[in-house]
C-alpha positions in Angstrom: 0.0 0.0 0.0 1.5 3.3 -1.0 0.8 6.4 1.1 1.8 10.0 1.2 4.8 10.9 3.3 3.7 11.5 6.9 0.3 9.9 6.4 -0.7 7.2 8.9 -2.2 3.9 7.9 -5.5 2.9 9.6 -3.7 0.3 11.9 -1.3 3.0 13.0 -4.2 5.4 13.8 -5.8 2.5 15.8 -2.6 1.8 17.7 -2.2 5.5 18.6 -5.9 5.7 19.7 -5.5 2.5 21.8 -2.2 3.8 23.3 -3.8 7.1 24.2 -6.7 5.2 25.9 -4.2 3.1 27.9 -2.2 6.2 28.9 -5.4 7.9 30.1 -6.1 4.7 32.1 -2.8 5.0 33.9 -0.5 2.9 31.8 2.4 5.0 30.4 3.9 1.9 28.7 2.3 -0.9 26.8 3.4 -4.2 25.2 2.1 -5.7 21.9 -0.4 -8.0 23.5 -1.9 -5.2 25.7 -2.3 -2.9 22.7 -3.9 -5.7 20.6 -6.3 -6.4 23.5 -7.2 -2.7 23.8 -7.7 -2.4 20.1 -10.1 -5.3 20.3 -11.9 -3.6 23.3 -12.4 -0.4 21.3 -13.6 -2.2 18.2 -10.4 -1.8 16.1 -9.6 -5.5 16.0 -10.4 -5.7 12.3 -7.2 -3.7 11.7 -5.2 -6.8 12.9 -4.9 -9.5 10.4 -2.2 -11.1 12.5 0.1 -10.1 15.3 2.9 -9.8 12.8 0.9 -6.9 11.3 0.9 -5.2 14.7 4.6 -5.6 15.3 5.5 -4.3 11.9 3.3 -1.3 12.5 4.9 -0.7 15.9 8.4 -0.8 14.3 7.4 1.7 11.6 5.9 4.0 14.2 9.0 3.8 16.3 11.1 4.6 13.3 8.8 7.6 12.5 9.3 8.9 16.0 5.7 8.3 17.2 6.7 5.6 19.7 9.8 4.8 21.8 10.5 1.3 23.1 12.7 -0.6 25.5 13.0 -4.2 26.7 11.6 -4.8 30.2 13.9 -5.9 33.0 14.8 -9.6 32.5 14.4 -10.4 36.2 10.7 -9.4 36.1 10.0 -11.7 33.1 12.0 -14.5 34.8 10.1 -14.1 38.1 6.8 -14.3 36.2 7.9 -17.3 34.1 7.5 -15.7 30.7 9.6 -14.2 27.9 10.7 -10.5 28.2 8.3 -8.0 26.7 9.2 -5.0 24.5 7.5 -2.0 26.1 6.3 1.0 24.1 5.3 4.5 25.0 4.0 7.3 22.9 6.3 10.2 22.2 5.1 13.8 22.2 4.7 13.5 18.4 2.7 10.3 18.9 0.4 12.0 21.4 -0.2 15.0 19.1 -0.9 12.7 16.3 -3.4 10.6 18.4 -5.1 13.8 19.6 -5.4 15.1 16.0 -6.8 11.7 14.8 -9.3 11.7 17.6 -10.4 15.3 16.8 -10.7 14.5 13.1 -12.6 11.3 13.7 -15.3 13.3 15.5 -16.0 15.1 12.2 -18.0 13.1 9.7 -15.5 13.2 6.8 -15.2 10.2 4.6 -11.7 9.1 3.5 -9.8 11.5 5.7 -6.0 11.2 5.9 -4.1 12.0 9.1 -1.3 13.6 7.0 1.0 14.0 10.0 4.7 14.1 9.7 6.8 13.5 12.8 8.6 16.5 14.1 
């Protein structure tokens, strides 16, 4: 899918919206499964064709400066008996993009484009 420079794909918009919701709920960081769950909760699950789609989008968004990530502490994962998680948080640019998307989505405009370039 070709897109204009700075434009967000629908899955990227859905990730930002879910990330903003999680942040408002008190979670400053999220991992892939938690964002997929939140997307499902807010009715954006159709954007996910597979978890690989989600992780590719998260990688693109980090490269674009919308998200930052880090690996969680290995001792925490070991204590919980699971693999380490990559934790993401929205940057200021990501938060502005999410706010713009949310504002635009309140207007009934068909085929809108976010058209946001990271700063």
